[in-house]
N, C-alpha and C positions, 0 to 999 in steps of 0.2 A: 504494500500500500504506500503510495507516494502522493504528496500534494504537488500539483503542477507548479513549475517555476514561475509562471506568470502571476499566480496569486501571491506567492511568497515575497515577491518584490513589494507588494502592497496591493497585489492582486488585486486595457482590456479592450481592435475595432477596425474600421475601414481606414485605408491609407489617407483618406481625407474626411474631415468631419464638417459638414455644412455649417459655415459661419463661425466655427469654433476658434480658428486662429485669428479671425478678424476682431473678435470681441474680448478675447482673454489674453492675459499676460503669458509669456513663455513659461512652460511648466518647469519648475525647479524641484527635482526629486532629492530628498534629503538622504545623505549618507547615514546609515544607522546599523546598529546591531540589535537584533530582536530575538527573544527567547519565548517560544510558545510551548506550554505544557498541554499534552493531548489527553483526552479522556472520552469514554464512551457516553453518548447521549441517548441513543436509542438503537435497538436491535430487533430485526424482524425478518421474515422470509426464509428461504431455503439456505442461505449462506449466513445466517445469524451468528453473531459472536457473543460470548458470555462476558467478556471484559476486554478493554483496550486501554493502553497507556503508552506514553512516549513523550518525546520532546523534539522540537525543531529549533535549531540555532541558525540564524540567517545573518550574514554580513553583506551589506550592500554599499557600494561606493562608486564615485565617478560623477561625470556630468556630460552634457550634450556635446561638449568639445572633445574631451579625452576618451569618451566611451564609458560604459558601465560594467563593473565587475561584481559578480554575486557568487558567494560561497555559501552552500547550504549543507547542513548535516541533519538528517532525520533518523531517529531511532524509534521504532514502533514495535510493540508487542501486542499481538492479538491472540486471544484464548478462545478456542471453540471446542465444545464437547465432542464434535464429530471429527475434527482434524487435529486437535491438540493445540499447543502453543506454537506461534510463528513469530520469530524475532528477526526483524530486518534492520540493517544499519546502512543507510544510503548517504554517500558523499558526492556532491555535485558542484562543479565550478563552471561558470560561464563568463564570457566577455562579449559584449554587444557594442558595435560601433554606435557613436552618438547619433548618426543619421538613420539608424535602423536598417542598414543594408548588409552588414556583416555580423557573423555570429560564430563563436567558438564554444564548444561544450565538451565536458568530460564527466563521466559518472562511474563510480565504483560502488558496488552493492555486495553486502555480506548477508546471506540468508541462513538463519539457524547455524551460524558459525562457518558456513561454506561460501567462499567468494564466488560471485557470478562473473561472467565475462564483462570486462570493462566496455564502455561505450565512449568513443572519442572521435570527434569530427569537426568540420567547419561547414558553414552555409552562407550563401549569398542570396539576397532577396531583391528583386526588381519589380517593375510594374507589370512585367509579362510572365515571370516565372521565378520559382525557388530552385536553387541548385545546391545540392548537399553532397559533400565528400566525406566518406567514413574511413577512418584508419582502423578502428576496432568496433565490433568484434571481428570484422574482416574488411579488407579494403574493398570499397565499392563506391558508386556514385549514382545519383538519380536526379530527375527533374520533375517538379510539380508545376503545372501551368497555372497562371493567374497570380494575383498578389497574395502573399503570405506574410504575416507579421511575426516578429520576434517578441519575447516577453516584455522587455522594458518599453519598447516603442508602442506595443499594445496598451500597456498601462498608461503611458503618457496620453494616448489617444482617448482612452476612456475618461480620464480626468478632464480633458478638453471638452469631450462630449457632455459630461456632467455640468461643467461650467457654462456651456451653451444652452443648457436646459433640455438636452436630448434625453429620452427615456428608454430607448432600446438601441442596441448596436450589435451587428454581426460581423464576424471576420474569421478567416482561416488563420490558425496560430501554430507555429512550430517552436518547440522548446528543447528538442533533443532528447526527450524522455523515452523510456522503454528501450528499444533497440536502435534509436536514432532514425526511425522511419515513420513515426507517428505524426500525422498532420491532422489537427482537430478543427472541426467547424465549431464555432462558439457563438453563443447568444448572451449578451449582457443586458439585464434589466436594471435600470438606474432609478432609485427613489428620489424623493425630495431632499434637498440639502438640509443639514443640521448645523447650526452655528452656536447654539447656546451650550453652556456648561450643563452636563447631564445631572439631573437631580438624583438624590439617593434612591437606590433600587431596593427591591424586596430582598429578604434574606436569601443567600445562595447566589444572587446575581451581583451583589454589591462588591464582592471581592474580585470579580473578573476584570481583567485588563486594567489593573490599577495604574500602571504607568501612563495611561491615557487620560486619567482623571485629574492630573495636576499640571501646572505650568502652561506652556504655550499650546500643548496638545488639547487641553480641556476645552478651549473655545475655538479651536481650528475648524474650519468648514470641512464637512465630511458627508458622504452619501452612502446609503445602504445599497449594496449591489448584489444581485443574484447572477452568477455566471455559470452557464451550462456548457459542458463539453460533450460533443458528439463525434462519433467516427464519421469520416467523410462519406458522403453519399447523397441520395436524393429522397424526397418524400418525408413522411413522418418517421421520426426515430426516437428511441428512448435515450436519454443522456447516459453517458458512461459514468459521470459523476456531476454533482451540482455543488458549487461553492457559494456560500453567502458570507458577506463581510462588510464592515464599514471601511470605506476607502477615504482616507484623508488626503487633502489637496497636496501634501508634500510626499505622497506615495506610501506612507505607513498604513498598515492594515490592522484593524481590531475586530472583535466580535466574530472571529473566524469559525465557520462550521462547514464540514465536508460530508455530503450525503452520497453514499455509494449504492443506494437503493435498498440493500439488506441491512445496512447499519449506518449510523451517523456519528461522526467524531467532531468534538469541539476543540478549538485551540485557544487557550487562555494566555494572553500576553502577560508574562510575569516580569520581564525586564526589557527596557528600551534605552539604549544609549545612542543619542543623536550626535553625529559628528559636528565639530565646530566648523562654522561656515568660514571659508576663506573669501573675504569680501573682495579682495583684488582679483582673484581668479574668477569669481562669479561675475564681476563687472566686465572682465575681458571676454567671457564666454557669452556669445550672442547666438543661440541656436536658431 
């Protein structure tokens, strides 16, 4: 079980958003280190699990001039009466060009103590096609016709869409997950913006996402987003998984929930370290 890279950045769209760039300031994604503790919310269906726990540690840095680097480690333990315990340890590193046209990705996974084949490759995305070159698990290359977005560029576009008042957004997205051959059709549904400091919540909810309840994050504009991932194809399809989260305008995510159909896992943001802004570098970078 793996959360898609596009959400973990702060987890979203078309290569152009009608009116977005004309009315909104350039998107400035914050460098940050975030820690999410995972827990089981609900279990149902044929693949139900009895318990789930884990942690995601995300390090995100860069800007639209130098490009964006993201390092993610996700450790998850699922316990099912039918299949027993399944412990996965995933480490993923990506670099995305600031213009959203180039992408490097590398993933290493250990499942129940046994390493799986590494995934390592590069990709280029243009208006007409996506071109992917794989080094591992075996050397190969392929092309996907049409525009395809990489994770950070995708996230920047969904923030622009939210700022422009858009409520839905669809796009093809490539993040190098699985065997490096997955291209997802995605649909984002964007709710109304929230700007006020959140009031105290009921017992059980008040302790969630504590780092977002203080300082500048408490009053920062954010939008509830539901992001569905589908395998490529035509007609009606059931999502592979559905993410819900609060997307902050600096790219940080809170209120994380991942629905796999048979079970749902929540991610509680327990630590957030925002990188100090380099005012000179930010002023010189004009995306």
